[in-house]
N, C-alpha and C positions, 0 to 999 in steps of 0.2 A: 410788384413785390414791397416796395418802400411804402405805398399807401396802406397795404394790408398791416404792415408792421406798426404804422402810426396808429391804425384803428385798434390793434390789439393793445398798444400801450395806453391808448385813451380810455379803454375799457376795464382798467384795473380799478374796480369798485369793490363795495363790500359784499355784492352779489358773488362776484368772482371769489372773493376771500372766502365765503362761506362754503365754496365748492373745493376749495385746495385743502383737503384733509391733512396731507403731510405737512403743510406749512403751519396749520393749527396746532398739530401735535409738536411741532418744533418750538413754537411760541410758548405753548403751555410747559414743555419742559425747560425752557429758559427761565420762565417766571418761577417755576418750582425750585430750581436750582438757586436762584437769587433769594428766595425766601430762606432756604437752607442757609445761606451765607448770612442773612439778617439774624437768624436765631443763634448762630455761632457767635455772633459779636456781643451777646449777652451772657455767655458762659464764661465766668471769670477764671483767672488762674488759681491754683490751690494755695492757701495760705496768705490771702491778700485782705487787709482790713479796709472796708469800702469807705469808712468815715475819714481816716487819715488819706486815702486816695483822692477823695474829692478835693480835699485841701491841697494836695499836691498838684492836682489838675489846675486849680485856681492860682496857685503860686507860680507855675510854668507858662501860664497863658502869655501869648504872644511871641513865642519862640518857634523853633523849628518844628517842636512837637505839635503845634497847631496845624502845621501843613500836613504832617504825617497822619494826624488824627482825622483830618478832613478826609484823606484818601481811604482811611480804613472804616469810614462811617461811624467814628466814635469809638471804635474798638479799642484803641490805644489808651483813650481816657478812661476807660472802664477796665483795662487791663484783661482783655478777654483772651481766649485761647488764639485768636487771630490777631493779636494787637499789632503784630508786625505787617499784617496784610500781604499784598503781593509786592510790596515795594523792594524788598531783596532781590526779588526775580527781576523787577525792571532795572535796578542798578546793575545787576550782573549781566543783564542782556545788553545794556548800554556799554559796559566795559568790554565785554566780547565783540560787540560790534565794532567799537573803536580798535580793538586788536586785530580784527580781520583786515582793517585798512592800514595798520602799521606794522604788523608782523608778517613776514614772508610766508611762514608755514601756515598760519591761519588764512592768509589770503589764498594761498594754493589750495587749502581745503574747501574754501567756500566756492571754488570753481569746479568741484568734483561733482556737482549736481545734487541729487537727492540724498546720497549717501554721505555727503560733505556737510550738508544742512543738518542732517540727524546727528552727525558728530558734534557739530557746533552747538546744537540744541543740547545735546548732553553735557557739555562743558558749562553751559549757562546754568542748568540745574545744579550741577555740582557747585559752581559759584554762589548760587542761590543759598543752598544748603550751609556753606562756609559763613556766609554773611549773616544768615539767620543765627548760627550759634554765636557769632561774636556780637551781634546786636543784642541777642537775648542775654548773654552773659553781662554784659555792661548794664542793660536794662534792669535785671535782677539785683546787680549790685548797687545801682542807683536807688532803687527801692528800699533796699536795706539800710541805707545811709539815711532815709528820710524819717523824720519824727516832728509832729507839730508841737505847738506851744503847750497842749494840754498833755504831752508825754505820750501820745498814741504814735505807734509806728505803723508804717505802711506794710510791713511784713510781720505776721503773727509770730513766727518761729524762724528768725533768720538764721543763715548757715550755708554750708555747701550743698546740703540736701535740698534746700529750696532752690538755689541756683541751677544745680543740675536738672532738678524737675521742672522749673520754669523754661529752661533752655530745650529740654525735650518736648515740652508742650508747645512752646512757640514754634519749633521747627516742624513738628507734626501738623500744626494749625495752618502754617504757610503752604506745606507741601500738599496738604488737602485742598486748599484754595486753588492751587496751580492745576491738580487733578480735576476739580470742579470746573475751572476754566476751560480745560481740554474737552471736557464732556459737552459743555455749552458750545464750543466752536464746531464739534463734530456732529452732535445731535440736536443742537438748538439753532439759534439765530444770532449772527454776529460774532464779533471776536470776544472770547470769553474772559479774558484778562480785563480787557478794556471795560466790559460791561460790569464787572466786579467793582472797578474802580469807580465807574460812574454811579453804580447802586449806592455805593458809600457816600458819595457826595450828595446825590439826591436825597438821601435818607435824612439829611440835616435840613433840608429845605423847610419843612413844616415848622421845626422848632424856630428857625430864624425869622420865618415870615410871622408866626405868632407873637415872638418877642418885638418884632419891627412895628406891628399894628397895636400892640399892647402899649408900646412906647408912645405911639401916636394918640391913644386913648387916655393915657394918663397925663399927657402934655410934656413928657420929657423929650420927645421927638416932634419937632415941628411938621405939620401936614405938608407944608411945602417941600420939606426935605424928603419925605416919603415919596411925594409924587415925582420929584426930580430924580430920586434913586431909581424908582420903578422905570421911568423914562430912560434913563442911563442903561440899565440892564437891558432894555429892548433894543436900544441902539447898538449896543455891544454885540448881542446876539445876531442881529442883521448883519453887522460888520464882520463877525466871525464867520457866519454862514456864507457870505459873498467871498471873502479872502481865501478861505480854506478850500473853496472849489476853484479859485482863480489859478490859472496856469498859463504859461507861454508855450504855444505849440510851434515846434520848428518843423518846417517841411522837409521831409526825407524823400528822395526820387532814387529809383532803382533803375538799372538798364532795361531798355525795352526787350520785350520777350514776345515770341510768336503765339498768337491766339488760335483757337480751333478754326477760325475762318481764314487763317493765313495772314492776318493783319498784324503789325507790330504795335505793341501798346506798353507805354512805360507805367510801371507800378509806383503808386505814391503813398506815403503814410506820414505820420506826424510823431515827433518826439515830444512829450509833454513833460515841461519842467514847472513843478509847482512854485507858486509865489513863496509859500512858507514851507521850504524843504525840511526845516529842523523840527518841526511840529511843536509839542509842548516841552521839549527838552530845555531849551535856553532858559525860560522862567523858573523852572524846577531847580536846575543848576545855580542860577543866580541867587534865588532866594535862600536855597540851603547853605550856601557859603556865607551869606550876610547874617543869617539868623543863628548860625552856629555859635559865635561868641556870647550872644545873648542867652542862649539855652544853657550853656556851661555855667554861666554865672548865677542863672536862676536855679539849677540845681544845687550850686554851692551853698546858696542861702545866707543864712546867718554866719556861715564858717569863714565867710570872706572878710578878711581884715582891711577895712577901708583906708586905715592909717599907713598900711604898708604900700610900698611901691606897686607891687602887682596888683593889689586891691584897688588902688587909685586909678590905675589904667584900665582895669576891667569897668569900673563905674563910669569913667569918662568915655570910653568906648560905647558902652551902652546908651549913654545920653546922645551921642552923635548918630549912632546906629539905630535909634528907635524909630518906629513907623511915623512916617510923615515928615521926618527931618530932611532937610535939604541934601545933606551928605548921603543919607540912606537912599534917597530918590535918585541921585545922581549915579551912585554905584550900582544900584539895581538897573537902572537904564543902560549903563555901560556894560553891566555883565550879560544882559540879554542880548545886546548887539554882538558883543564878542562871542558868546556861545552859538548864535545864529550862524556867523561865519565859520567858526570852529567845526561845528557838527555836521553843516552842510558840505564842508570840505571832506569829512570822514565818510558820509554816506553816498556822496556822488563823486565819481572819479572821472573827469573829462578825457584823460588819455585812454582809459579802458573803453569808454563809450565810443570814441572816436575809432579805436582799433577795431571794436565789434562791428560797426558801421562798414568799415573799410573791408573786412572779411566777408561780410555778407553782400557786397557790392552796392551798398548804399552811400549816398552823399548828399551833402546840403547844397542846393544851387547856389552857384557863384563861389563857393568855398572849396578849395583842394582838399582831398582826402588826407588823412594822416594828421601830421602836428598842426596843420593850418585849421583843421576841424576842431581839434583839441583846444587850440587857442580861442577860437570863436565861441565854442561851448562854455568855456571858463569866462570869457567877457560877458556872454548873456546871462550866465548864472549869477555872476557877481553883481550885475545891475539888479536883477529881480531879487536877489537876497537883500539888497538895501531897502527894497520896498517892503519886503517881508519883516526885516528887522524893526523898520518904523512902525509897521502895523502891530507887531507883537509888544513893542515898547508902550504904544498908545494903549492897547487893551489891558496891559498889566499894570502900568503906572498910574492911569486915571483912577482905577477904583481905590488904589493905596491913597492918592490925594484926597479923594472924597472922605475915606476913613479918617484921615488926619484932621480935615476941616470940619467934619460934622460930628465926630466922636461917636459914630454908630459901631457898635461891636459886630463888624462885617466879617464873616468868613468867606463869603461869595466873592472871591478875587478872580482876576483874570485867567488865572491857570486852571481853575475849576470850570469856569465858563468854556474855555477852550475844549477841555475834556469832555463836557457834557454834550456840547454842540457837535464836536466831532464824531463821537460815538453814536449820537442819535442820528446824524445824516448817513452815516455808514450803515447803521442798522435799518433804516428806512430803504435804502438803496438795495440791500440784500433781500428785503421783504418783497420789493418790486421786482427784483430779479426772479424770486421763486414763483410769483404770480405770473410773470411773463413766460416762464418756462411751462408753467402749468397750462396756460392757454395754447402754447405751441403744441404741447402734448396732446390736449384735446383736438387740435386741428389735424395732426397726424393721425389719430385714431379714427376720425371722421373720414379722412381721405382713404386710408385702408379699407374701411367699410364700404364706401362707394366703389373702389376698385373691385372688391370681391362681388358685390351685387351686379357689376357689369360682367 
């Protein structure tokens, strides 16, 4: 049986792909949905002046808006209908997920099974709508307050009608993206929301690549720097691919049970603990907190009085928190490490896991069930989280250091690489699973046909 499964897995080729009709339909549906997402990113909000908007994007470059613009595929820079992307939903899901670990009623709801998860998803959507309304209102107010040196305003006709219209449009765009993501998940390949975020990041690769090689052609960027940068990206991709699949597998043993032949046999399984349990949450949170003061001062623009105490504090803070500065790099690394441990403690509960093992009769060899098992799980998880935090710090801080030393206008940071590699690996795994299921289905059909012929 094992050799037959190995032969099936080794035969996952293009020939087998051409026979999997359902898989092809799923892939084409996913591609079509992502094309719709890209079209929407070029549909602007009503009442926006594109010339003044471009100057606003140049003025606020380097702040937190750059990170959000990367996740939305440039939609925020163009102020399209989907300028907020799916980030409000991601933020709401993180908050609700933390609430399930901290609030007793949400924790009890999570244990109710499918009905509890449905209620939690509903609360997450409500939270996403509220966040969209708040972010959309402040975004519209910020656009109204901007005017360039030539007197052009970003909003043609500012007022409450524009703000209300902008909020309605932004909420509708984000809700449509969530619906599109659900359709991709159910009728396509992969996680829909993750694929939408990855598509937004990948959509900017051609522009960045052309600018990079154009700089090499004109001589503004040294060829050695370009070669070194490409080598660094390849090494980081390999490192991410290895570490995201790495896990510590704890042996779980169950009591002996009688088999059909009357023999006593002990069942064994493994409890996988990922090296990077927190995923991409730590760098997103750390960079958001560090870039928030810079973004606020950039939006303030010339209205900030540098002679005042508040103005001088903001200017000094921006100088120390600029990209590549020692204070920024130190705080960024410290924030990643902190959120690695914090978010891991939120999503994984050793006491609950130990209780579930004890209830099902499972135990770790050499460790007593109950509190001893919970302490052992916490001990192992802390050790592997240290490795995961160091790995995330290297992946995210090294690109920032390269940007500061070379001066390359680089948007391809560690966070975007983490998202792209993770989603790509997960999508490929799902495609292989569909191909494997298709081949097993063919084997079952052939076995039934042979049985009827006999």
